[in-house]
C-alpha positions as CSV (number, residue, x, y, z in Angstrom):
1,M,18.4,0.9,18.7
2,S,18.4,-2.4,16.9
3,T,16.7,-5.6,18.4
4,V,18.5,-8.9,18.3
5,L,16.7,-12.0,19.2
6,I,18.4,-15.0,21.2
7,A,17.3,-18.2,21.0
8,D,19.2,-20.4,23.3
9,D,18.0,-22.9,26.0
10,D,21.1,-22.1,27.9
11,R,20.0,-19.3,30.3
12,I,23.5,-18.2,31.6
13,S,24.6,-17.9,28.0
14,C,21.6,-15.7,27.2
15,K,22.4,-13.6,30.0
16,L,26.0,-13.0,29.0
17,L,25.1,-12.4,25.3
18,A,22.4,-9.9,26.3
19,S,25.1,-8.3,28.4
20,L,27.5,-8.0,25.1
21,L,24.7,-6.9,22.9
22,G,23.7,-4.0,25.6
23,K,27.5,-2.9,25.5
24,W,27.6,-2.5,21.7
25,G,24.2,-0.6,21.4
26,Y,21.9,-3.5,20.8
27,Q,18.6,-4.4,22.4
28,A,18.3,-8.2,23.6
29,E,15.3,-10.1,23.2
30,I,15.5,-13.6,24.5
31,V,13.7,-16.6,24.0
32,Y,14.8,-20.5,25.4
33,D,13.2,-22.6,22.6
34,G,12.9,-23.2,18.9
35,L,9.1,-23.1,18.9
36,E,9.1,-19.8,20.6
37,A,11.9,-18.5,18.3
38,K,9.9,-19.3,15.3
39,R,6.7,-17.5,16.5
40,E,8.6,-14.5,17.5
41,L,10.1,-14.3,13.9
42,M,7.0,-14.6,12.4
43,K,5.4,-11.6,13.8
44,A,4.7,-8.6,11.9
45,K,7.4,-6.5,13.8
46,A,9.7,-9.2,14.6
47,P,13.7,-8.3,15.1
48,Q,15.6,-8.1,11.8
49,L,19.0,-9.8,13.5
50,A,18.8,-13.1,15.5
51,I,21.4,-15.3,16.9
52,L,20.2,-18.9,17.3
53,D,21.8,-21.9,18.9
54,W,21.6,-25.1,16.9
55,M,20.5,-27.5,19.7
56,M,17.1,-26.3,21.4
57,P,14.2,-27.9,22.5
58,G,11.0,-27.9,20.5
59,L,13.0,-26.9,17.2
60,E,16.4,-27.0,16.3
61,G,18.2,-23.8,15.0
62,P,18.3,-25.0,11.3
63,E,14.6,-26.0,11.5
64,V,13.8,-22.4,12.8
65,I,15.5,-20.6,9.9
66,K,14.1,-23.0,7.2
67,A,10.5,-22.3,8.5
68,I,11.3,-18.7,8.1
69,R,13.0,-18.8,4.8
70,D,10.0,-21.3,3.5
71,A,7.2,-18.8,4.4
72,R,9.1,-15.9,2.7
73,H,8.9,-13.9,5.8
74,E,9.1,-10.1,5.1
75,P,11.0,-7.8,5.8
76,Y,14.0,-9.9,5.8
77,T,15.8,-11.3,9.1
78,Y,19.5,-11.6,9.1
79,M,19.9,-15.1,11.1
80,L,23.4,-16.0,12.5
81,L,23.6,-19.6,13.8
82,V,25.8,-20.8,16.4
83,S,27.0,-24.3,17.5
84,A,29.5,-26.3,19.2
85,R,29.4,-28.3,16.2
86,G,32.6,-27.1,13.9
87,D,32.6,-30.0,11.0
88,K,32.6,-28.5,7.5
89,E,29.4,-30.9,7.0
90,D,27.7,-29.0,9.8
91,L,28.6,-25.7,8.4
92,L,27.1,-26.5,5.3
93,K,23.9,-27.9,6.4
94,G,23.4,-25.0,8.5
95,L,24.1,-22.5,5.6
96,D,21.6,-24.7,3.6
97,A,19.0,-24.3,5.7
98,G,19.2,-20.7,5.2
99,A,21.5,-19.1,7.8
100,D,23.1,-16.1,6.8
101,D,26.4,-17.0,8.7
102,Y,27.7,-19.3,11.1
103,L,29.7,-19.0,14.4
104,T,31.4,-22.2,16.4
105,K,31.4,-22.1,20.0
106,P,33.1,-20.5,22.1
107,F,33.1,-17.4,19.7
108,D,35.4,-14.5,19.9
109,P,32.9,-11.6,20.9
110,A,35.0,-9.2,18.5
111,E,33.8,-11.7,15.8
112,L,30.5,-11.6,16.7
113,R,30.3,-8.2,16.9
114,A,31.8,-8.1,13.2
115,R,29.4,-10.3,12.0
116,L,26.2,-8.5,13.5
117,R,27.8,-5.4,11.7
118,V,27.8,-7.1,8.3
119,G,24.3,-8.2,9.0
120,A,23.1,-4.7,9.7
121,R,24.7,-3.4,6.5
122,I,22.9,-6.2,4.6
123,L,19.6,-5.0,6.2
124,G,20.3,-1.6,5.5
125,L,20.8,-2.4,1.6
126,E,17.6,-4.5,1.7
127,R,15.6,-1.8,3.0
128,S,17.0,0.7,0.3
129,L,15.9,-1.9,-2.2
130,S,12.6,-2.5,-0.8
131,S,12.1,1.5,-0.7
132,A,13.4,1.7,-4.3
133,R,11.0,-0.9,-5.4
134,E,8.1,0.6,-4.0
135,T,8.8,4.0,-5.2
136,T,9.0,2.4,-8.9
137,E,5.7,0.9,-8.3
138,H,4.2,3.8,-7.2
139,Q,5.4,5.6,-10.2
140,A,3.9,3.3,-12.5
141,T,0.4,3.1,-10.7
142,H,-0.1,6.6,-9.8
143,D,-0.3,10.0,-11.5
144,L,2.7,12.0,-11.0
145,L,1.0,15.2,-10.8
146,T,-1.6,14.5,-8.3
147,G,-0.8,11.4,-6.5
148,V,-3.8,9.4,-7.1
149,Y,-4.1,6.8,-9.4
150,N,-3.4,6.8,-13.0
151,R,-5.7,6.2,-16.0
152,A,-4.4,2.9,-16.6
153,T,-4.8,1.6,-13.0
154,I,-8.2,3.0,-12.2
155,L,-9.4,1.4,-15.5
156,E,-7.6,-1.9,-14.1
157,I,-9.3,-1.7,-10.6
158,L,-12.7,-0.9,-12.3
159,G,-12.2,-4.1,-14.2
160,Q,-11.4,-6.0,-11.0
161,E,-14.7,-4.7,-9.2
162,V,-16.9,-5.3,-12.2
163,S,-15.9,-8.8,-12.0
164,R,-16.7,-8.8,-8.2
165,C,-19.9,-7.5,-9.0
166,R,-20.6,-10.2,-11.6
167,N,-19.3,-13.2,-9.4
168,E,-20.6,-12.1,-5.8
169,G,-23.8,-9.8,-6.8
170,H,-22.6,-6.8,-5.4
171,K,-23.6,-3.1,-6.6
172,M,-21.1,-0.5,-7.5
173,A,-21.3,3.0,-8.2
174,L,-18.8,5.4,-10.6
175,M,-18.5,9.1,-10.7
176,I,-16.8,11.0,-13.4
177,A,-16.0,14.6,-12.0
178,D,-14.6,17.3,-14.5
179,V,-13.7,20.8,-13.7
180,D,-16.0,23.1,-15.4
181,Q,-14.4,25.6,-17.9
182,F,-10.7,24.8,-16.6
183,R,-9.2,26.3,-19.9
184,A,-10.2,29.7,-18.7
185,I,-8.6,29.2,-15.4
186,N,-5.2,28.3,-17.4
187,E,-5.6,31.1,-19.8
188,A,-6.0,33.7,-16.8
189,H,-3.5,32.1,-14.5
190,G,-1.1,30.3,-16.6
191,H,-0.5,26.4,-16.8
192,M,1.5,26.0,-13.7
193,T,-1.2,27.5,-11.7
194,G,-3.5,25.0,-13.3
195,D,-1.4,22.0,-12.4
196,Q,-1.4,23.1,-9.0
197,V,-5.2,23.5,-8.8
198,I,-5.7,20.1,-10.5
199,K,-3.1,18.7,-7.8
200,M,-4.9,20.4,-4.8
201,L,-8.4,19.2,-6.3
202,A,-7.3,15.5,-6.2
203,T,-6.6,15.8,-2.5
204,K,-9.9,17.3,-2.0
205,M,-11.7,14.6,-4.0
206,A,-9.7,11.7,-2.4
207,S,-10.2,13.0,1.5
208,P,-13.7,12.2,1.9
209,L,-13.6,8.5,0.4
210,R,-14.2,5.3,2.3
211,P,-11.1,3.1,2.5
212,K,-12.3,0.7,-0.3
213,D,-13.3,3.6,-2.8
214,S,-10.6,4.5,-5.4
215,V,-9.8,7.6,-7.3
216,G,-7.8,8.3,-10.4
217,R,-7.1,11.0,-13.0
218,F,-9.0,10.0,-15.9
219,G,-7.9,12.7,-18.1
220,G,-6.4,16.2,-17.9
221,E,-9.2,17.7,-15.6
222,Q,-11.0,14.6,-15.1
223,F,-11.4,12.3,-12.3
224,L,-12.6,8.7,-12.1
225,I,-14.0,7.8,-8.6
226,L,-15.2,3.9,-8.1
227,A,-17.4,3.1,-5.2
228,P,-18.0,-0.6,-4.3
229,N,-21.0,-1.8,-2.5
230,C,-22.5,1.6,-3.1
231,T,-25.9,2.1,-4.2
232,L,-27.2,4.9,-7.1
233,N,-28.9,7.2,-4.3
234,Q,-25.5,6.9,-1.8
235,A,-23.5,7.7,-5.1
236,M,-25.5,10.6,-5.9
237,V,-25.6,12.1,-2.2
238,N,-21.6,11.6,-2.2
239,A,-21.3,13.2,-5.6
240,E,-23.6,16.2,-4.5
241,R,-21.6,16.6,-1.5
242,L,-18.4,16.6,-3.2
243,R,-19.7,19.2,-5.8
244,S,-20.8,21.6,-3.3
245,K,-17.6,21.2,-1.1
246,I,-15.7,22.1,-4.2
247,A,-17.8,24.9,-5.2
248,N,-17.9,26.5,-1.7
249,E,-13.9,26.5,-1.5
250,K,-11.4,28.8,-2.8
251,F,-7.9,27.1,-4.3
252,L,-5.1,29.2,-3.0
253,V,-2.1,29.2,-5.3
254,E,0.6,31.6,-4.4
255,K,-1.2,35.0,-4.7
256,S,-4.0,33.7,-6.5
257,S,-7.4,33.0,-5.3
258,I,-9.4,30.7,-7.6
259,G,-12.7,29.4,-7.4
260,L,-13.9,26.4,-9.5
261,T,-16.7,24.0,-9.8
262,V,-16.9,20.4,-10.9
263,S,-19.7,18.6,-13.2
264,V,-20.2,15.1,-12.0
265,G,-21.8,12.0,-13.9
266,V,-22.8,9.1,-12.0
267,S,-23.7,5.4,-13.2
268,A,-24.3,2.4,-11.0
269,I,-24.2,-1.5,-11.8
270,K,-26.3,-3.9,-10.1
271,D,-25.4,-7.5,-10.1
272,G,-22.7,-7.1,-12.6
273,A,-25.3,-6.3,-15.5
274,V,-22.9,-4.3,-17.6
275,D,-19.4,-4.4,-18.3
276,G,-16.8,-1.6,-17.2
277,K,-17.1,0.1,-20.6
278,A,-20.6,0.5,-20.5
279,A,-20.7,1.6,-17.3
280,L,-18.0,4.5,-18.1
281,R,-20.2,5.4,-21.2
282,E,-23.1,5.6,-19.0
283,A,-21.2,8.1,-16.5
284,D,-19.7,10.0,-19.2
285,S,-23.0,10.6,-20.9
286,A,-24.6,11.7,-17.4
287,L,-21.4,14.1,-17.2
288,Q,-22.2,15.4,-20.7
289,Q,-25.7,16.0,-19.7
290,A,-24.7,17.7,-16.5
291,K,-22.4,20.0,-18.8
292,K,-25.7,20.9,-21.0
293,N,-27.9,21.6,-18.2
294,G,-25.6,24.3,-17.0
295,R,-22.5,22.8,-15.6
296,N,-21.8,22.5,-11.6
297,R,-24.3,19.8,-11.0
298,V,-24.7,16.1,-10.9
299,E,-26.5,14.0,-13.5
300,C,-26.8,10.1,-12.9
301,L,-27.6,7.0,-14.8
302,F,-28.6,3.5,-13.4
303,H,-28.4,0.5,-15.4
304,S,-30.2,-2.6,-14.2
305,G,-30.1,-4.8,-17.2
306,A,-33.6,-4.1,-18.3
307,G,-33.0,-0.4,-19.4
308,A,-31.3,2.8,-18.2
309,A,-32.9,5.7,-16.2
310,S,-31.9,8.9,-15.5
311,A,-32.0,11.3,-12.8
312,T,-30.8,14.8,-11.9
313,S,-29.6,16.7,-8.7
């Protein structure tokens, strides 16, 4: 049931209008002055349909509408201005303030109902366009197979986080996780099964992350994890937990039960001492070391600006 905000200082008019709206399947929310109308319409879950009287205490109807439009409040609110003023000049002034439609008192209930239906159709179109825009934006920034960030986006986030480290003196850790001997999985089970394994793996990698962490598909079977405000030791613990979790689980794809392991390379930035590319090189070097040392393990590099150190786990 759609909610309609009624803003009018005439309480009898509000009561009669609310009764009409109830018969038409709407739920009425009533306020009696312009300031209260503005507050209600600026809320995160405000009604998206509003009937505003022109003359009200606090703020007049056109002032309320202009304030909402100037704030570019989202989602869109369809606002119908009603007034005893019927001059063309008043009509143009109300529409210029941002009103979607204008009715002169006393209005025909059937006409009001028709105007509300128009508003509902416009809001439905706006929601469809917003959904399509969000879908397009998501497709542009996320990997289509796994649903995590794509390579371009995760690298953009890395640049932003490195700048934050440099400007604010924060720490950050990077983890590159790579599936061990993934080619063997594709050869034994087929590429479609391999794709499903990668998709399931992405979900397992993303699930234990903190809200401020980010994960992206860095390559075919490689994932890059960014952990802001995370020390080297914390990153090593998290990487080892992730490695162990994957090694001890089976990936069920149709009738196949597939086991796999990952190698993880970790690097850390302190006080923005290195740029993003250098941090990536260090994480990749640690990953290659993990591969050379037998796979299914975690290796790390820490850069403090005075030189690099290595550790294993």
